[in-house]
C-alpha positions, 0 to 999 in steps of 0.5 A: 593637174589643175583644171585651169586653161592657161593660154600661151601668147607670143610677142612679135615686133613688126618692121614698120610701126602702124600710124600713131593716130591716137595722139594727132600731131604728137611726136612720141618718144622712141621707146613708145614708138618701138612698143607700138610695134609689139603684137600679143597673140591671143587664144582662139575664143570660138566656143567650138574650140574650147572645153565644154563646161557645165551650165551655171545658173546666172545669179543676177542681171543688170537692171534696165536703168543701170549704168555700169562704170566698173566690173570684175571678170575672170582671166581664165578661159575655162570660164569662157561661157561666163566671160562671154555672158558678162561682155554680152550684158555690158554691151547692152548697157554701155555701147558707148565704151571706147576704152577699157582700162584693164587692171591685171595681176602680173603673172609669172613675175615677169614685170621688171618694175612695180608697174608695167605698161605697153603700147602694143596691140592684141591680135585676136584673129588672123594669120600671125604673119599677116599684115595689120590690115589682115589681122583683127587687132585691139590697139592701145589707147596711146594717150591714156596709156601714156598718162598711166605710165607717167603717173605710175612711173611705170616701165614699158614692158612688152615682154611681160605682156607677151605671156600675160593672160590677165589681158590677152584672155579678155581682148578677143571679147572686147573686139567681139562686143566693142569692135572699135574700143581700145585698151589701156592696161596696167599690170603689177603684183596682185598677191598679198600682202598689199603694198598700200602706198603703191595701191594708192598710187594706182588709184590716183593714176586710174582716177586721172584717166576715168574721172567723170568730171572730164567729158573726155573720160565718159567712154572709159570703163574700168575692167578689173581682171581677177580670179578669186580663191586658189588651190583649195578644196570645195569647202575652203573655196566656198568659205573664201568666196563668202568673205569675198562676197562681203566686200563685193556686195558692199565695197568699203574701207573696212571690207576690201581686205576681205577679198580673197583674190589675185588682184588685191590692189584693184580691190583697194582701188575699187573701194575708193573709186566707186561712188558711195551709192554704187550698186553691185550686180553679181552675175556669176560666182562659180569655180573650176570644179563646178565648171569641169569636175576635175581637180577637187583639191586645186580649185580656182573660183570666179566672180563676174560683177558690175558696179553701177551708178 
């Protein structure tokens, strides 16, 4: 059995929706008001309750003057130590982040359209049956999520997010290090072959919510949820990671196709999204076998990166 910790989440719809304070005075469509009630329950990320893993040497750190605008982080809880270290470093350099725009592959083919969105909240602690004020929630940035929905002609797809660890695995860390931040999430098919017109559509939608020319977007951080090589032995995994590194260290129109991962549209987007002088910092490059020494022929690899201006 693969040595990957896969989380299971559940969706719950409350009888009463929370106040829609994200869009003051707005009258939201019924489908959005219903989606706001959705709750996605996340796995406990307290390291005392997680699988101990081998200590991995950090490859690099952000320079003191770096301003990260985007990053890549794994959505496998097996890499919990590296996820926590990534968020620790980000919080030290970007305490101003108010919204994480999360791009994730849609696992298990549960999405009902090319793009799926939700207006629900992620429950990161507290009793599942408790009222909202007794739970620790990460809410959706309703205004930006609605912009993404319209730009992508996306489906509101709460059921797909209920089991989507590409977002739920990261929500507890967002709450831990950015307690007031919200999420604007999009999920889609991330595997090869890439539909470039759809990837271009994703880029255009994301640009409309993150453009630095608009001061309202200054607190938005682009978070790419992705794992890299899958189901290979160690030698093949290292070879695939070597190809991915060529792209990550120098994102370009020619190199994005080299990235061996489960979120290829986001790699295409990063090539176009990042400024030409963006600096890459790779904190970690590791894999499931190095972390737990199991399943040597079924390895998943991970890169933890920042892209800074």
